[in-house]
N, C-alpha and C positions, 0 to 999 in steps of 0.2 A: 428200242432201249432207244429214245432221242439223242441225236450225236450234234455236233460242232457241225454245219453245213458248210462245202466249200463255195463263192461265189469268184464271179468278174464281176467289174462296173464297164455299163459297154455306151453309160452317158451319163451328161449331165449340164444344168445348165452352163455353167459354169465357171471360172478358179483362181484365184489368185496366183503367181507365177510362183514355182515349188511349193504349190500346194493340191498338185492333183488330186481327183476323186480317186486315184487309180492304189492312194496310197491308204485308203479304208481294206486294200484287201491283205495288207502287215499288220499283225498282232506284233506292238512286241513293245517296251517300256519306251522306247527313243523315238516312235514315229508322231511323225508331228498332223497327220490325217488330213481331211479333206477344208478347205475355207472357200470360201465364195470369192465372186473383183470387188473391188473397192466402189462404193455408192453401187451394189446393184439396182436391179429392179426384183419384185416383188408377187408371186414368189417361186422359188429357188427348186430345182427337181434332179434330183439322181436316181438312175434304173439301174438295179445290178440284176443280173441271171447266174440262179443256183445252177449247182454242177449239173443235176436232175431233179425233175418234177418232185416236191417234195411235203410231205402233212409237218407245216412250220406248228413248233406250239411255244417256244419263245425270240422275240427278241428281245434285243440289248446294244445300248445305245451310249457312245462317253461322249458325253458335250464339255466343251471350251469354259475355262472359267470366267471369261469376258461376249465372245464373241458369242451372245447365247440368242436364239431363237425361237418367240416368242409359242411358237406351237407348229406340231409338227404331226403332219397327215399321213397316213399310212394304205397305199393301193397295193392289188395282188391281181395279177394276171399267169395264165397258160401258156400263150405265145401273144408275139408283136404282131401289129401289122406291117406289109411289107414294104411300104418308108415309111416306119417311124421316126418320128417326135419327140421327144421331152413332152408338149405340146399334146400329144395327141392322149387324150385318156379314156377312147369310147371302150377299148377294148378290158380296160384295170377297174379292176370294184374295189370299192372306196373300204375298208375295214374301220376305221376311224381316228382319231388322230389323240396326241400328247400335248398337254402345258408340262415348260421347263420352268424352271424357279429363274427368278432377274440375277439371282445369286448376291446379293446384296449385301445380307445376311453374310456372306462368309468373308467380305470384304475382294471380293472375286478371287480368292487365292484357291478356290475348293471349287475341283468338277464333278458334275455330276453322274452319276451312271443308273441310266434309265433302264430297267424290267418291264415290258408289257408279255403278256399269256396272251397268245392268242394260239386259234385253229380255223389254220385254212389250209387252202390245200393249193399250190403253184408255184409257177416255175419263173416266174418275174416279180423282182417286189420294185415298188416305185416309192421312194422317200421326197415329201415335197414340203420346204423349210418355208413361213411363212416371216413376217416380219421381227426384225432384231430390237430383243429391250435395249435401249439407250444407256449407252453409261459414260464414264470420263475415260474407261481405255479405250471403248470402242468408237476410232475417229472417223474408223471410213464406215459405218454400221454397217458392218458385213454378220456375218455367218458362218459357224463353223461345226465340222464334224472330225472328236477326234479317231474313234473307233468306233464300229458298227459289228454286232456277230448274229449271226441268224442259227439256233436250235432245234431242228428235227428228224423225219426218218422219211428215207423211202416211201412212195406211195403204194407204193406194188404189196409191199409188203406191210406196212401200217397197224392194218385196218386187222387182217387176219392176227397180229400176235396182239394186237390189245382187245381184241372185242374176244372171251370167250364166248361156246356157242351155248344153246342152254342146258343140251345136255350133259354138257363138260361141268356147269355149273351146279349140277345137281347131283353129279355125280363128285363133286369135290365136297359138297358139303356134307352127303352122307356119308363119303368113306375118311371124313379128317373130324378129330374132338378137338376142342378146344384148345391145347397145348398144342396140336399139331399147327393148325388154323394160324399162333401164333408164330411161328415161326415160318412156314412152308406161305411162302409172297406170290406163288405161282400167277393165280388170280385175281390176289390182290392190288393191282395197278403199280406193283412195282415197275415192266415192262415201263411206264412213262416216265419215271423219274430221270433226271439227268445227271449225269456224273459233276461234279466240282472239278475236274480237267480242261470238262469241253467251255468251264465258265468264261466268259472275258475279260475279268477280274484276274484270270489265271494266268493270260498271257499279257493282261496289259503289263503287270508287277512283278513277274518273274523273268529270270535272268532263261534267254532262250536255250542255250547250251541242259543247265539243269533241267529246264521243263521239258526237254525230254527225255530226261535221266528221269523224270519223277513219273514220267507215261507208262519209260520200260517196266520201270518198277512195279507203277500198278498194273503193269500185265503180270508180272512175274505173280505177281497178288494173288489175282482173279484166279491164278494158274494152281496156286498150292491152295486156295480155297476149293476147285472141284475136285482135287485129289487127298484134301482134307487132312494135307499140312497146317495145322492149325497155327503150329511153332513160328512156322517161318514166314507164315499169313500174318501175324502179329509185330514178327521183327521187322517187315518190309511196311509196316501202314508205320510204327515209328519212325523208320527211316525215311519214311514220303512227308510226316509230318515236318522234321529236323531239316527233309530240305529244303519243303516249302517258303522256311524262314531265310535259308540260305541263299534262295533263290531272286525273293526280295530285295536281302541283301546285296548281292552281286548286282540284281536292275539298279539297285539308287546310286552304286561306283561308276557303271556306264554312265547315267543321266551328269554323273559328277563329271564325270571325265570328257562327255562331253560339250558341259557347258564350259569345261576349261580352255578346250580346244578352240571354241566360238569366241572367248577372251584373248584369244594367245596369250593363254597361260601353260607354255610348253612343260616348265617341271612339274606343275601341281598334273597335270595330265597324266605325264610320265609318271609320276607319283601314284598316281588311282587305278593304273593299268601294271604294275606291279605289286600291289598291295589286292588286285583282284587275282590275276595270276598265285600269287602266296595261297591268298585265302584257299580259291579250286581247288589247289594242289592238296593243299589240307584234307577236304572234303572227299576227294578222291583216293587219298589215301586209305580214307576211315572206311570207305564202301570198300574196298578192298580186302582190306585188313579181316572182315566181318565176309568175305566173302557174299556178298551183294549184288556187285555188277560187273562184268564182265567187261575185258576193254576193249573190247571191239563196239561196244554200248557206246559207250564215251568220244564224240566227234564235236567238231567246231560248228558254232550254232549258224560260220557259213555253207554247209554242210545241206541243210534241210531250210535254211531260210530266205526266203529271195530279199534280195538288196532292195531297198529302199527308190523311189524312183529320184528321186533329188535329197540332197543333204540339209535339210531343212533350220534354223537355230531352236534347242530346244524349248519346249513350254517350262513354265513356271511348273516346279512339282505340287502344288498344295493335297490336303487329302482330301479322294475321289467319296462325298460323300454324297446322295441322296436327300435328294429336295425333292419329293413328292408331289405331284402338283392336282387338280383332280380331275380327273380322264372320264369324258363320256365316254365308251365302247358302243358300237354298232352290231349287233348281234355276236359275232362271233369273236371279238377279242376283247382280252380283259386287262387290267393295268394290274403291272404288281410292282413295287418300290425297293430295293435291296442296295443293301449298306457293303462294300465292299474293302477288303484294305487300301492303306494309304499307300499311294505312290513316294511321297516324301517323311517317311515318319519322324524324320529330323526337327521336323516343323508343328509341332502336333498343335501352333497356339492355329493354324489355319482351320481348324475341323469342326465346324460347325453342323452335324445336321441336326438336320429338324425330321418331326417324327409326317406321315401321310396325312391326309384329308381322305376323308372317308370315301374308297372307291364306288362306284354305283352294285358292282360283287362282293362287298365287303362279307369273308369269313375268319372270323379271330379263332385260331386253333387253341382247343381247351386239352391240348394234351401236350406232354412232355416232351424234352428236344429230341432223344430218341423215336416217338412217335411221328414227326413233324416228315413232308417229303423232302428224298432224297439230297434234291437240289437246292432246299431251305436252309439245312443244315451247318451249325458253323463248321468251317474245316475243324478233321481231327487235332492238329496242331493248338488249334485255340481253346480248345476243350480243358487243354493241361494248366494245370497251377505253373504261377510264373517262375517257381524257384524250382521245377524239379528240373533234374540234373539232364540236359541236352546226350547223345549220344554222340555228335558230332564240334568239332572244336570251331568256337562265334568267338567273333572279337568286342573287346567290353562295348559296349554304345554304349555314349554320351548318357546325360541323367535324363535331357530329351527327346530322348529319341524314339522308339518304336514301341514304347510301354504305353502309350498312351491309348491305344487300340484297340479298346472297351469295347468299340463300334465297330472294332473288326468281326466279331461274330455276328451283328445286328441283322435284324431277314430283313430289314424296311419296315416294317410292324411291330408297334409294342409289346412283350415278351405277355400269353397269357395271364390273367389274372385266377389267382389261389382261391379253393373251395373258401379261405377266411374271408377273401380281399371280398370277392363276390357277397358275400354275407354282410360285412360291413359295408361293402359302397352296392349295397342293393336299390337303393332312395335312389341318390344321383342315375347309376344307372339305368333303370326305368326312362329317367327322362332321357340323356341323353346319348344311354345306347354304352354298348361295353366295347365298342372300341375305340371310343373320346378317355372313358375311364381309364381306359387299361392304358392308356398315354399316361394321366394323370398318376399314375399309381409305378409307372418304367422306372429303370433302374438308369437310363438314357435322360441326363437332363434336357435334353431338347426337344424331347417329347413330351416331358413333363411341362417346359412352357409353351409349347405348339398346342395343347389341351387349355392350359389353362387363355390362349389366345382364341381358340375355335369359339370359346365358351362366350367371349369377350365380344365375338362378332354374333352368335346366334341371337345373347340378349338386345345386342344394339341394333339387331333385324326383327324383332320381336314386331307384329303391326298393333296399327292402335285398335282399339275393338278387340281385344281378344279375352275371355272371359277371367275372371280377376282369380279362380281357383287356379289356372292356367298361368296364369302371372305370378304368383303368389308360391307353386312347387318349383317353376324354372329359377327363380334366384335361390331357394332356398335349397337346389340342389347343387346349384352356382354356389354360394357361401359353403356347404358342406365342402367340394374343391377348394375352393379358398383359402378356407382353415387348413388343409396340409398342404398346402401350398405355404402358408406363411410359416412352415416351421422346416424349408426346405432350407439347404446349407448353399446352394449356388443362387448368387446374388439376381441371376437373369429370371427362374424363377420364383424366386422371392418378390420382384419388381411384377412378375406379370400379376401375380395372384393380387399387386397392391393396384397395381392399375385395372384388373375387373372392381374388387370393391370401391374403389374410388367410383368408378361408372354406374355401381349399382346403387350408388349413396345418392349422388348430385344429378345423374340424369335418368334412370332406370326408376326407380321408385318416383319420385318428381313429376316426369314423363306417366307413366299412369296409374296416380295418383294412388299408390296403394298405402300411403299416409300412417303416420308415427309407430306405429308399432312394429310393423315389418322393418324399417328404419332402426328402432328401439333392439329388437333380432338382431340384425346384422352387427349392428356393433355390440353387442352384448355377447356375440358368437365371437368374435374377431378378435377383440379387445386382449382379451386375456395371452392369448398366442402375442400380440405385438410388441405386449409388455416384457412377455419372455424374452424376443429378441432382441429389446434396449440392454441386454444383459449377455448378449453374443459375444464370442470374444472377436471377431471379424469387424475391426473398427468400421468400414464398410455400411455393411449389416444396421450396424450399431446404428449408425450416425441416420441412414435411410430410415429407420423404423422411430424413431424420435421425432425425427421431423414432420415422420404423415402424420403421428399420432397428433402430433400439433397442429397439423392442418386441417385435421379428419375431425376438430374438438372445434375449428373455427367455422368451416363448414355450415351454415342456416341451419338445414336438416339435422345436426347433432346438438349444436349449438342448445336448443331451447332442450332437449333432454334431458339435458346436465349428468351424463352417464361417466363419461372423462373424469371430469374433477372429482367426483366421488369415489371415483377410484384409486386416485392417486392422494389422495391422503389419506386416505389407508397408514395406520402406523406400521411402520416398519418396525422388522422383527430381528433383533441384535444378531440373527444370525444369518440374514438375507444377505449376499452374495454381493459381493461392493460393488460390481459392476453394474451389478442390476438395480440398485438402489442409489445412488449415485444418477445413473440415467431417471430416475422415474423424480429426485431432488430436481435435477435438472430443466424436466419438462414442467412440473410443479411453479417451477421459477418463470419459465416462460409465458406459462399458463395465464398466471397470476397477473404478470402486463398486459397481456392483451384480455385478459376479460376481468380484471377485477373483481371483489369482494360483494358488485352488488347485482344482485338475481344472476347470477353464475354456475353455481355450486359450491364455490370457494366460500369462507366463513370466516371468520377473526378464528373462531374455534378450533374447526375441524384445521384451519390450518397450522394453528399453533400446536395442538394435540399433536400433530403430526413431526411440526419441524421439534418441538420439546422429546420427541421420545428419535430422532433422530441422532439429536445430540449426542445420547447410549450408545450409536454402534459404533464397533466393533474396527469400521477401518476411517480412518483421519479425512480421503477427500470427505463424506459426509459428512460427517460431524461438522468441516467448514462448509461445506454447502449449507448446510441447517440454516449456522452461523449467517452466512450471509441474507436469509428466507429471514430472518427475524430480523433484522435492520430496515433493510424492504417495507416488512407491516411495521414498523417501527414508527418510520416514515407520515403514515399513513394514522395510525391507531396507537397512540404511545402512552396513552393511561391503561388501558386495555391488555395491550401486549405485557406488560407489568407485573401482569396480575398472573401471569401463567408462570416467573418467572422467580425463584427465589430472593427476598431482599439483601440487597443490596449489604455486605457485611466482610470484616475481615477473613473470615474464614471463605466463603462464597466466594472473593476473590482467587483465595491457590489455587480456585482450579480456571487453566487457559482460557477454558473458551467462554465464561462468563464472564472471567475480567476481560477480554475482546471485547464480549456485548456488551458490559457497562463501560468501558468506555469508548467504544461506538456508538452508546445514547449520548453520551457527554461530549462526542463531539458533534449530532446531527443538533442537539440540543445549546450547543454555542458557547457550552462551559468547557473547564479545562480537564485534560484527565488526570490521572490518577498521578501519575507519574510528571505530568505538567502541572498540577496541586503541591505535590512532592519539593520540586525543582522550587519554587514559586518561595515556598515558606524557606527552604534552605537559602535563598536570596536572601529573603528578608533577614533572616537568623546572622547572615553575614556584615549584612547590611550596620542591622540592629549592632552587632558587637562593635562595627569600627567608632559609628557613630556614640555610643556609649563611651569606649575609651578615647577618643576626641571631648566628650565630653569629662573626663574625669579628668585628664589634662587641662583642660580651662578650668576647671575650679581647685586643678593643685597650681595653676600662675595665678590664680586671682588670690588662692589663701599663703601663697608667697608674696604677694607684694600686701596685704595687710600685715603680715609677718615685719616685713621690711617697715613699714609703714610705723608698726608698733614703736619697733626696733629705734626706729628715728624718732617718734615720740619720748621713749624711754630715756633718749640720749637727749631730747632736748631736757626732758626734767632733770638730770642729774647736771645739765652744763649748768643749768637753773639752780641747781642748790649752791653747782661747785662756785657760782661766782656768787649766789646768798652768802656763804659763805668766807668768798673773797671779799666780798663788802665789808661785812663784819671786820675781817681784821684790819682790808684796808681805807674801807671809808670811803671812796673814789666812784665805785662803777654808778654809767646811768644804770638810772631805775624803767627811763623808757624802750632800751634794747630791751631789757630784761623779759619787762609787758610784752612788747612785739614778737618777739622766739615764741612767748608760750601762748600766745592770739594763736599764732600759725598753724602749728600742733594738732591745739584745739578742736580748731575749726576744719580740720580734714578729717579726724575722728565725726564730731557731728554732720560733716560731708556725706559719706558713707552711712552714716547710721539712718538718716529719714530719704536715700535715696531710692524708685524702683529700677532695678535692672534692666528691666525690661523695655518700659517708656521712657526712662529716663525722671518719669514725675517728682518732685520733691516735695514731703510735708511735712512738719512738726509731729502728725501724728503719725507718721512709717514709725513705730514703734513696732515689736516683733507681733504683736496681736495686732497692731493697725496693718502693718506691710501683707500680715494673713487675712484683710478685710481686705485689703485694699484689691490684690490676687484672685480674691473670691468674687468679689462684683464687679469693681470697677476698670483694673487694667485693658485699656482697648488694645493689647496683643496675646491678651489670654482667652479663653472661652472655658466652661465647664461643660464634658461631655454629658450627656443628655442619658448614655448609657450606665454609665461607671460612675458618674459624680463626679470623676477627679479632674485639677486642673491642669490643665495642657495650653501648652501654645498654639495660635491658629494655624502656622509655617508647618508644625507637626501633628495635623488633627487626624488627618486622612492616615498615615504611619500608625498614628494611636490607633484607628478604628479595625484596623488589618492586622496588628499585631500583638498590643499589648490592652485592647481593652477587654474586658468582662467576658464581653458578648460577640469577640472577633471570629467566632465560628458564622455569624450569623450574616457577615456581610461577602461581599465580593468584588471584587478589584476591575472598573474599566477599565481595556485598554486606550480605548481614545479618549476619555480625558482622565484617564490614571484615580478617578476618583474609587472612593469607597463604596459601593453601595448596596442596601440588602438583598441578600440572594433572593428573593423570590420579588423581586421587581429587575432583578440581573436582565434575564433573557428579554423581555422588550424595551427595556432602555438600550440594550444592543443594537435590538432588530429595529428598533427607532433612529437611531444615528443623529438624534439634536442634539447631543451635547455639546460643548464649544471644546475643542479638542488642542489638548495641554503640550507647551511644546517644550524642547529639549529644558534643562536645568541650567542650562551655562547659555541658555539664550532669554529665557523667563522665567517667573513665575508666577507659580500656581494660585489663585485662592479659592478654597474650597469653602468659603460662603458667596461671593457672588460669583466666582466660575468663569473668571474674568482671569486673562494671564497680561503682566506687566513685568517691567523692565528689572535683570537680576540684580542677584545680592541680596546681605540681612538687611542693609541700610533703606534698601527699598523696598521692604515689609514695615516698618513705620511709617512710611511714608503713606505707601498703600492706606493701613489701618486705622494712620493713627489724620492725616492729610485733610484740609480742606476737601480736595476731588480725591479722598478716600475712597475703600468699600464703602457703599452705600447698604448693605448688608448687617454691617456690623453695628451694634445695641449699642456700644463703651464707647462708639467715636465721637459722637457729638459732645459727649460728659467730659471728654479727655481736651475737646477744641478748649472749654470753656475754663478748664482749671490748667491749662496752658496760657492762655491770655493772661490773667492773675501773679501767675510764676513767672512771667516771661518778662515781667519788669522787677522781679527781685531778683533773676540771673544775671541780669545785664548789669546791675549795681554790688553784687558782688565782687569782693576782693582780696584776694585772699594772699596774696604775695605781698608783704612789707618790708620796703629799705631798710638799712642800719641795723639786722643782726651779724654779725659774724658766725660763720661758718653754716649758714641755714640760707638756702635759695629759695622763691618764691617757684611755687610747679601748683598744676592743677589738679585736685586732690584725685579725681579718677582717671589721672595720666597713666598708672601701672596695674590698674586694672582691665584688664581685655572684655571683650563685650561678649553677652553670651551666643555660646552656637547654638542652631538649632539643633534639638536633638530627639530621637527617634520615641516621639509619644514620652515626651521628656514633662512627668508630674514636679507642677513647683513647688518648693519649698521654701521656705525665706531663707537665702542666701547671702544677703550682710551678716554681718559678726563685729559686736563691738571688741575692741582692744584689754 
């Protein structure tokens, strides 16, 4: 059975101080290994001598996390020349080489553990290191090796033990049944299996003292099996599994203690030391309690582990996961990469394993774990359920500790495919091979990602001139794997599938001229999965999916197919999950802006059917998104959009969504919304009531003045009567005084009866009927409403049309010029902006006839509507001017006041009649009264 072979380092090309190649002779968690000199020349060589001539079965190398050689070559020899030098390779036979990953993918935090299966015989092994991978951490272009392990068996016994004779095989076949052969492994290759205790990972991640105890317990277990004490063997097996976890924890504590010492944090170092001692004693007490270990077996690590030659600073402990690279063996060497437990499980984020590429001698096992080679099986402790009770006490680990060791049991290759998967994925297996498809179906996300990236590389490398059938087959097999990747919950795997899909659509199909049919196949096969991903609970995946669908819809190869718009406008079900429906509406809104509705797959009809259906969705976010979409469509297709919505009325407006929609339409059209209209009406009503009160007050003042005049007239008559009576009695009163007093009062009454209170014109024909005719046809201050035929003041014509006219609902107010404009003309009127802006009432009056501003005040209205240079649009102004000239002479010669009447003073007949106040839409009736 192959086992660990001891060796010594006999030569090296050079090393940095403190990092001698002899460090490779020690395997422990805290070793630093060999490191080349700074700015050394390449290649660099290390020659080791095995303790005896061996049949080497396996080599293991643990690389540095950033001082990484691009390639390592292996040479073997049975002897050395008398004058040996590392450059003398005459006696060395080349086995082959391996390539190491640049480790950029892990952020230079993980260390690659490379396992290489070898079939060679010799005693001297030379490792040749070629130039390093360049990165920002390797400032001096060095290469390094943390550890190397050789597994094999002595040459003089290996052949006899491993190769049965012809007679032995025949006898074994004849004398054993099927059942016997399943348990008897004498001639089934078991002698070539390697114990996991000899694996490099075991020593590199285990506390040396615990590793020694585990080996002692393993010997006891083998002895118990030979003696058929299976209960004891089972107990020892469980103890070994638990101790492996203990050893890894103690190894991590040791590394942390040394880091603390390097930082001169001696308090922390002391704390770690006490923590290790207490934990170790608890474990040993449990071992003794179960009578599993003698006291003599427990020895300190210093008793059996040589001290390193120096005390270098510890390396950062990342997770040592393999990053296998293609290996080209020569004759006797076959590469195999393995994944081993982490050095520092407390930093799981640094663990980024990648799947192996296909080696030359690739064999994908089709058997279960128990049938795997012994050295390739997961450790027994790692096969147990996480929640299983441990036999030994353990300290509580932090949340991000070694529970991420899913890769602890990874064997370097994806797990074998099941029969169901073999049937399901037979098509891509025939095209890309079982190894690649196994990676795509692996439970390890890094294998799935690298499988997709391998497909990407293969498709990119397909040469021109390949037959169309082969090209289509490779593409469709890739799409099969991409569809599976699109459903992956790991972001990097999902993005890798998007990368492959984009390359196929934009590069592979155009390059090989496969046509629209294949593009359509790609889009139709993957779009449902992409749309499903837009409803994912992970925000990052949801955003990436939405952005990619938008990007894909704009590919010139996809745009002409109109597949994505057709899929997006399918009506939403009311039970569709909110995230999925919201993402679909968001995509629809984005692509409508990018593509429009002209020959893009989007039409007003299918978009409106989709959005009106979304108005009924149970999620408010979806409904709000539908409202935004409808409003954006209304900007370009007003009349068409309205046909898909119910007519606007009070019942519909009770629905808040439709109220929001119709208010949005009003804002787009430049019309006031319902709330604004109500506010305007309320304000207008308030102003009308205020002006009505003012009018009533003015009329009351006029009535009081008339009553006062009437009282004075009556008083004059009474005095006249008294004077006549007194005259008759005394016969001495002057008749002229009585006549003058009577003329004065009668003239005042006549002045009011024949006067128009609006324009101030006086005429003897202004009786009650004459005034009505004057108001109706001639008064320049008034105008007949063309819609309701009422006579209103020109100054209040606009307010009348907006608030009092029978047709007031057909008018709207322009906020610029404040005039009443028919609603069907209002939008064009507002857009044209050709109207004359009205100034504030305190600054100027605004004429609704000529649309001009003029000086403020009520008297200014008379000047504007009746003056020589007044309103040109007032047809009654010229007639009024002519009449004014004829009346003016009479007005100047009229004298009302006559002296000599005792107790009665002269006054203007209109001195107590206030000027009429402008009312809101005031209808004119005859306002003069006879006493």
